[in-house]
N, C-alpha and C positions, 0 to 999 in steps of 0.2 A: 306611315301611310298605309291605307288598306288597299287591297287588290279590288279591282272593279267587280270581280266575281262575288265578293263578299256582300255586296249591296243588294238589297231586295229589289224586285222589279218596280215596286212603287217608288222607292227612293230614287232609283235610276231615272224613272219617268219625271219625277218632280224636279230633279237637277237639270235634265235636258230642257224641260219646259221653261226654266229660269235662265237658260243660256250658258250653262256650264258645259265646256267641251268634254267629250268622252275621255280624253287622256287625263283629265284632272279630277274625275269623279272620286278617286280614292282619298283625296284630302278631306272629304266630308265625313267619312266613317259611317257607322250604322245609324246615326241620328240625322243624317241628311242636312237639311238647311236649318233645322230647328223650327221654331214657331214664329219668330219675329219677322224674318225675311219675307215669307209669304204674306203676313199681315200688312207689311208696308208695301207690298207688291214690287219688291226689288228685283230687277232683271239685269243679268250680266251681259256685256257687250264685247269686252276683250278680257282675256284671261292669260296673261303672259307673265313671265318673271320681270320683265321690264315695266309692265303696266297692267293694272286691273281697272276696268271701267264698268260701272254699273249705274242704273238709273232707277228712279221711283217717281210716281205721280205726286204732285202737290195735293190734288184732291184726295181726300181720305187721310191725309197726314197733316192736318192743319190744327192751329190753336184757335181759341175762341174768336179772334179777329178775322179769321179766314185765311191767314197767311201760313206759310209752311212752318210747322212747329220746329223749334231749335233742337228739341230732343230727337225728332225724326231725322233731321240733318246729321246729328251726332251718330245715330244708329247707322245711317248710310255710310258716313265717314269711317266708323269702326268696322263695318262689314268689308269694305274694299281694303282697308288697312290690314285687317286680320287675314284675309284670303291672300293678299299679296305676300305677306310674311310666310304663310303656309306653303306657297309655291317656292320660297327660298329654303325652306327646311329640308333636311335630309329625310330619308324614308323612315327613320326610327325616331324622328322628332315631331313635335307639334308646337304651334305658336300660341302663346298666351299673352294677351294684352296687358301691359303694365302702365302705360300712360296714353291719354288721349286728350288733346286740346283742340278747340275749335273756336274760331272768331267769325261771327256773323257780320257780313259787310253790307248786305241789302236783303230785303225780303223776297221770298219766292211766293208768287201769287197765283200762278196757273201753270198748266202743262206739266212736263216732266223735268226733273233736275237730274243732272249727271255728275257723278263723282269719278275723279281719276286719281288713282294712287300711283306714285312714282317713287322708287327707292332713293333714299339719302344715304343709307348704309345697309349693306347686306353682310353681316358677320356670321360666324359660326354659331353664336349663342344670342345674338341680338340683331333685330332688324328695325330700321326707322324708315318711315315713309312720310312723304309730303302729299297731302290730299287737297284737291280743289274741287268745289262743287259749283257748277255753272247752271244757269237757267237756259231755256230754249233759245234765248235771245243772244246767248254767248257771254253774258255778263256774269262775273264771279259773285256768287251768293255767300259762300263760306269758304274759309281756308282752315286747314288744320295739319296736325302732325300726330302720328301714332307710333308708339314704340311697342314691340313685341319681344318677348324672350322666347328663344327656341329651346325647349325642354325635352327630355326623353319622353316618348309616348308610353303611357302605361299599358300593360297587357289588357286586352279588351275585357276580360272578365272582371278585372279590378276597376276598370273605368265604368262599366255597367253597374257594379255594386255601389260605387260612389254616388252615381246618379240617383239610384233608387233610394239611398239613404238620405239624400238631400231634401 
């Protein structure tokens, strides 16, 4: 985990704008939210070890038929699952997703959809979360599960050089 002081003012502002509580800014590191979360307009509403809740609009995240794109749903599911696992990691660990499954039960057609990740298992090296995505009407749109491994966090210099080489 990074200290909050290591984050740039721009990164801190971006995280705050998306609903990330001040005490959890350090799990995001120097790269903040990345690029996909802002593109999908994902916003966080609850950020605890017991539950991570985030939402995104259907509009702007649709497939050609005008319905919520399944890949966008999967990205929302992976986002809450990954950050839920990161909250369970120790300060010298980071969460890496190893499995993601999602079942679409009904289409999302308007408004915002909300994903809630709750833990199934919080271990020393592995976390498994159950995730449900619901529409504004409260009906379940998709359900899924995400498994994350908790691995040692690389030194920042090594992580930055790996990203530049990719």
